[in-house]
N, C-alpha and C positions, 0 to 999 in steps of 0.2 A: 783597227786596234780593238783588242778585247774589251778594254774599259768602255769605249764608245758603244760597242755592240750591247754589252750588258746594260749600260745606262739607257740606251734607246729602248730596250724592251721593258725596263723598269718604268720608264715614262709612259710607254704605251699601255702598260698594265694599269698604272695610276689613273690614266685618262679613260680607262674602261674600253679600250680598243682591241682587246685580245680575244673576245668571244665571237662566236659565229662560224661561218663556213670559210675554210681556207680555199681560195680560188686559185689552186695551182701556183701558189706563192706570188700571185700578182697583187694582192692587197695587203701586203705586209711591208714594213719599213726596210727590211733587209732581204726581201724576196726569198725567204726560206721558211723552214718549219718554225713553229712558235715554241720557244723554250720555256713556256710558262708552266711550271710543275708538270712536265711531260709525262711522268710515270702515273700520276694521279689521273691525268687526262686519258691516258691509254687504258688504264684499269676501269674507267667508267664510261668510255665513249660508245656511242651507237654507230658512229661513222668515223673512220680514221681522220677525215678532214674537218670534223665538227668539233669546235672548242666551246665548252659550256661557259655560260656567264658565271656560274658559281661552281667551284670545285667541291665535290662531295668526298671528303677524305674517309668518312666512315664507310661508304660504299666501296671505295678503292681498297681499304684495308680488308673488308669482308671478301672482296673478290680475290685479293692476294692470298688470303688464308685458304681459299678454295682451290688455288693453283696447285696442281699435283706436285710440282717440283719448284724449289726456290734456291737460288744460289746468291752468294754475296761476293762481289768482285774483290774486295779486300781479303777474302778468304777463298781464293780461287781453287787451290788444291783441295781444301776441305770441302768445297762445294761439289767438286767432281767426285769426291769420295761419297758424299751423300747421294748423288745421282746414280753412281755405280751400284751402291747398296740397294737403292729403290728399284733399279732395273734388274739386278741379278740376284739379290738376296744374299750376296757375299760382300766381304770387305777386302779390297785389294791390299797387298802388302805395303804399297806406297802411302797408305793412309795412317800408318802408325807414326805419329809425330814424335813419340818418345824414342824412336829408333832412327838415328840420323842416316844410317845406311839405307834402310827401307824407305824412308821419306825421300831420299835422294833419287830413288828409282822412278819418280814421277816424270813423265815425258810430256808435260803440258806445253801448250803454245801460248806465249804471252806477247801480244802485239802492242807496241807503243806508238805506232804510226809516226815515228820520228819526232814525237813531241819532246820538248826539253823538260828536264826535271823542274818542278815548281812546287810552291807551298803557299798557304794562305798569307804568310808574311810577305810574299811578293806583291800583294795587292793593297791598295789604300783602304781605309775604313769605308769610304764612299762606295768603292767597288763591291766590298763585302756586303754592305747594306743593300745595294742593288741586286746582288746575287740572292740574298735572303728574300728580297721582295718577290723575285720571280720563281723561287723554289720552296717557298714556305710550306706548301701542302706536300710536296715531295719529301721534305725532311720528316714530316710526321709519318708518312707511309714507310719510309726507309727505317725509321726507328722501330716500327712494328715488324718489318721484315727481318731486321737483325734479331729481334726478340724471338721470332718464330724459328729462325735459323739456329740460334743458340739452343733452343729447346730440342730441335730435331737432332742436332749434333750430340747433345747429352744422351738422348734416347739411343742413338746408334752406338755411342761409346759404352753405354751400359749393356746393350744387347751383345756386343762383340768383345767386351772387356778390353777395349783398345782405346787409347787416347788419340783422338783425331785433331782436336784443336788445342794446341799448346800455347798459342799467343792469346793475349787478353784483348779482344776486339774493342772493348769499351775504353781501354787506355791507348789503343792504337792511334798514332798521330793522324793517320788518314781518316779516322772516323770520329775522333774526339769532338770536333766541331759539329759534325752532323748529328751526333748522338746527344749533344749537350741540350739541356732544357731550352725550349723555344721561348723567345721573348714574346710578350703580349703585344 
């Protein structure tokens, strides 16, 4: 069960058992990757199987800022528009979100891996607290990534005099929790 999985990792993190070298999944409670702020770990790692004792969010944000391209899954089409603009110097017609016909020309692939629709309200406060415990650093990184994404979108919108992002990401239900101020 998802609840047990998340709780197990939260307990492992609390006990200080999540740093060190991952020995091909043999020394973890669920014999799989460690979901402890994985994005921060990946943006700061020196070895893909090495998990630091302390997560350096500042270094992760700095490394993310130096990444040539950044996309946000909650703004997939808009992210593809940014990528295409960076690669070609042009803005495809399907990037004009103020034109429903043009916007509808986007032929992107969205894979849901047969997962069922769900929301935060499907989970107990205890599960949410466990998720927070194992993703705290990632939430800080993602907030910085969304800020960078929004700035880049606005730059491209200004350059091409075309509205790319018509939705309000900060109010988006998928992001509202992630972007909310972090508890101490």
